[in-house]
Every structure is written in C-alpha cells, then in structure tokens.
C-alpha atoms as an extended CHARMM CRD file, in Angstrom:
* protein
*
        81  EXT
         1         1  MET       CA            227.4100000000       45.9730000000      -79.3730000000  PROA      1               0.0000000000
         2         2  ALA       CA            224.1940000000       43.9510000000      -79.3940000000  PROA      2               0.0000000000
         3         3  GLN       CA            224.4660000000       43.4710000000      -75.6420000000  PROA      3               0.0000000000
         4         4  LEU       CA            224.7730000000       47.2320000000      -75.0880000000  PROA      4               0.0000000000
         5         5  GLN       CA            221.7620000000       47.8780000000      -77.3180000000  PROA      5               0.0000000000
         6         6  ALA       CA            219.7570000000       45.2350000000      -75.4590000000  PROA      6               0.0000000000
         7         7  LEU       CA            220.7710000000       46.7530000000      -72.1270000000  PROA      7               0.0000000000
         8         8  LEU       CA            219.5950000000       50.1810000000      -73.2800000000  PROA      8               0.0000000000
         9         9  ASP       CA            216.2790000000       48.6890000000      -74.4300000000  PROA      9               0.0000000000
        10        10  TYR       CA            215.8560000000       46.9680000000      -71.0600000000  PROA      10              0.0000000000
        11        11  TYR       CA            216.4080000000       50.1870000000      -69.1350000000  PROA      11              0.0000000000
        12        12  VAL       CA            213.9540000000       52.0450000000      -71.3690000000  PROA      12              0.0000000000
        13        13  GLU       CA            211.3370000000       49.3470000000      -70.6990000000  PROA      13              0.0000000000
        14        14  GLN       CA            212.0160000000       49.6610000000      -66.9590000000  PROA      14              0.0000000000
        15        15  GLY       CA            211.5540000000       53.4380000000      -67.1180000000  PROA      15              0.0000000000
        16        16  LEU       CA            215.1590000000       54.1510000000      -66.1430000000  PROA      16              0.0000000000
        17        17  VAL       CA            216.0030000000       55.9120000000      -69.4160000000  PROA      17              0.0000000000
        18        18  ASP       CA            213.5240000000       58.3540000000      -70.9400000000  PROA      18              0.0000000000
        19        19  ALA       CA            212.4380000000       57.8690000000      -74.5510000000  PROA      19              0.0000000000
        20        20  ALA       CA            213.9860000000       61.0540000000      -75.9530000000  PROA      20              0.0000000000
        21        21  THR       CA            217.3710000000       60.2980000000      -74.4340000000  PROA      21              0.0000000000
        22        22  ALA       CA            217.1510000000       56.6700000000      -75.5660000000  PROA      22              0.0000000000
        23        23  GLY       CA            216.6420000000       57.8430000000      -79.1480000000  PROA      23              0.0000000000
        24        24  GLN       CA            219.7730000000       59.9910000000      -78.9550000000  PROA      24              0.0000000000
        25        25  LEU       CA            221.7700000000       57.1600000000      -77.4040000000  PROA      25              0.0000000000
        26        26  ARG       CA            220.5600000000       54.6610000000      -80.0220000000  PROA      26              0.0000000000
        27        27  LYS       CA            221.7360000000       57.0360000000      -82.7270000000  PROA      27              0.0000000000
        28        28  HSD       CA            225.2750000000       56.8850000000      -81.3160000000  PROA      28              0.0000000000
        29        29  LEU       CA            225.1350000000       53.0780000000      -81.1910000000  PROA      29              0.0000000000
        30        30  ASP       CA            223.7380000000       52.8260000000      -84.7270000000  PROA      30              0.0000000000
        31        31  GLN       CA            226.4600000000       55.1290000000      -86.0300000000  PROA      31              0.0000000000
        32        32  ALA       CA            229.1280000000       53.1830000000      -84.1450000000  PROA      32              0.0000000000
        33        33  THR       CA            227.9060000000       49.9270000000      -85.6970000000  PROA      33              0.0000000000
        34        34  GLU       CA            227.8870000000       51.4980000000      -89.1570000000  PROA      34              0.0000000000
        35        35  LYS       CA            231.3960000000       52.8990000000      -88.7550000000  PROA      35              0.0000000000
        36        36  LEU       CA            232.7640000000       49.5780000000      -87.5490000000  PROA      36              0.0000000000
        37        37  ALA       CA            231.1890000000       47.7970000000      -90.5310000000  PROA      37              0.0000000000
        38        38  GLN       CA            232.9810000000       50.3030000000      -92.7770000000  PROA      38              0.0000000000
        39        39  GLY       CA            236.2690000000       49.5280000000      -91.0350000000  PROA      39              0.0000000000
        40        40  ASN       CA            236.5280000000       52.9980000000      -89.5170000000  PROA      40              0.0000000000
        41        41  VAL       CA            237.6310000000       52.0440000000      -86.0140000000  PROA      41              0.0000000000
        42        42  ALA       CA            238.4360000000       55.6160000000      -84.9530000000  PROA      42              0.0000000000
        43        43  ALA       CA            234.9070000000       56.7950000000      -85.7880000000  PROA      43              0.0000000000
        44        44  TYR       CA            233.4700000000       53.6960000000      -84.0800000000  PROA      44              0.0000000000
        45        45  ARG       CA            235.3710000000       54.5100000000      -80.9020000000  PROA      45              0.0000000000
        46        46  SER       CA            234.3630000000       58.1640000000      -81.1630000000  PROA      46              0.0000000000
        47        47  GLN       CA            230.6680000000       57.2440000000      -81.2990000000  PROA      47              0.0000000000
        48        48  LEU       CA            231.0240000000       54.9190000000      -78.3210000000  PROA      48              0.0000000000
        49        49  GLN       CA            232.7530000000       57.6730000000      -76.3650000000  PROA      49              0.0000000000
        50        50  ALA       CA            229.9670000000       60.0930000000      -77.3400000000  PROA      50              0.0000000000
        51        51  PHE       CA            227.4760000000       57.5190000000      -76.0060000000  PROA      51              0.0000000000
        52        52  VAL       CA            229.3560000000       57.3520000000      -72.6790000000  PROA      52              0.0000000000
        53        53  ASP       CA            229.5800000000       61.1380000000      -72.4580000000  PROA      53              0.0000000000
        54        54  GLN       CA            225.8890000000       61.5800000000      -73.1550000000  PROA      54              0.0000000000
        55        55  VAL       CA            224.8470000000       58.9240000000      -70.6330000000  PROA      55              0.0000000000
        56        56  ARG       CA            226.9320000000       60.6820000000      -67.9830000000  PROA      56              0.0000000000
        57        57  ASP       CA            225.5840000000       64.1040000000      -68.9960000000  PROA      57              0.0000000000
        58        58  LYS       CA            221.9570000000       62.9300000000      -68.7690000000  PROA      58              0.0000000000
        59        59  THR       CA            222.3810000000       61.2830000000      -65.3500000000  PROA      59              0.0000000000
        60        60  PRO       CA            220.3040000000       61.5830000000      -63.1580000000  PROA      60              0.0000000000
        61        61  GLN       CA            217.8110000000       63.7880000000      -65.0570000000  PROA      61              0.0000000000
        62        62  SER       CA            217.0150000000       61.3540000000      -67.8870000000  PROA      62              0.0000000000
        63        63  VAL       CA            219.0280000000       58.2450000000      -67.0140000000  PROA      63              0.0000000000
        64        64  GLY       CA            218.7880000000       56.5410000000      -63.6320000000  PROA      64              0.0000000000
        65        65  PRO       CA            222.1010000000       56.2230000000      -61.7540000000  PROA      65              0.0000000000
        66        66  ASP       CA            222.0750000000       52.4070000000      -61.7750000000  PROA      66              0.0000000000
        67        67  ALA       CA            221.2620000000       52.2820000000      -65.4840000000  PROA      67              0.0000000000
        68        68  SER       CA            223.9580000000       54.8550000000      -66.1370000000  PROA      68              0.0000000000
        69        69  ALA       CA            226.6190000000       52.8460000000      -64.3390000000  PROA      69              0.0000000000
        70        70  GLN       CA            225.7740000000       49.6720000000      -66.2620000000  PROA      70              0.0000000000
        71        71  LEU       CA            225.5340000000       51.3650000000      -69.6600000000  PROA      71              0.0000000000
        72        72  VAL       CA            228.8410000000       53.1700000000      -69.1770000000  PROA      72              0.0000000000
        73        73  ALA       CA            230.5560000000       49.9850000000      -67.9580000000  PROA      73              0.0000000000
        74        74  GLU       CA            229.3340000000       48.0080000000      -70.9740000000  PROA      74              0.0000000000
        75        75  ALA       CA            230.4160000000       50.7200000000      -73.4170000000  PROA      75              0.0000000000
        76        76  GLN       CA            233.8180000000       50.9360000000      -71.7570000000  PROA      76              0.0000000000
        77        77  LEU       CA            234.2780000000       47.1780000000      -72.2490000000  PROA      77              0.0000000000
        78        78  LEU       CA            233.7510000000       47.7360000000      -75.9730000000  PROA      78              0.0000000000
        79        79  LEU       CA            236.1830000000       50.6620000000      -75.9540000000  PROA      79              0.0000000000
        80        80  ALA       CA            238.8020000000       48.5380000000      -74.1960000000  PROA      80              0.0000000000
        81        81  ALA       CA            238.5310000000       45.7000000000      -76.7260000000  PROA      81              0.0000000000
C-alpha cells in the first residue's frame, strides 16, 4: 500500500494527477488501509477497487494516461494478493 501511495505522490509532483483528484484517490487509499488494519478484507478490497475505478474514470481529464496505467497496475497487484 505504501508503494501505491508513494506512486500517487510522485505523479502529483510530476503534474500527471491534479490535486483535487489526488485528494479523492488518497481518501480511498486511507480508507483501505484503515479497513485492512481492522481486519475487514472485503472493505479493503472495495476501497482499492473504488480507487481503480476512479483513476480510470478521471483519465485523461485529471490523470495522465501513463500515470493511470501504473496506478491501476499497482492497485491490481494489491487486489490479486
């Protein structure tokens, strides 16, 4: 999860994800982390899927295509684990 958060931060710094969208995406990641810590795996997975869906929905308007591909791929690795 930390790697996905760091990747999001990197793309924000590079200007490939706008600040408003990044805030929404971080909220999904924060909630996923919280749910996993509580042992609620279903809610964790749901938040990760919501992250993926939102990244795809905001591409290319607010998320650059390359950033989108990498963020989705990283989130899908977590979903597959």
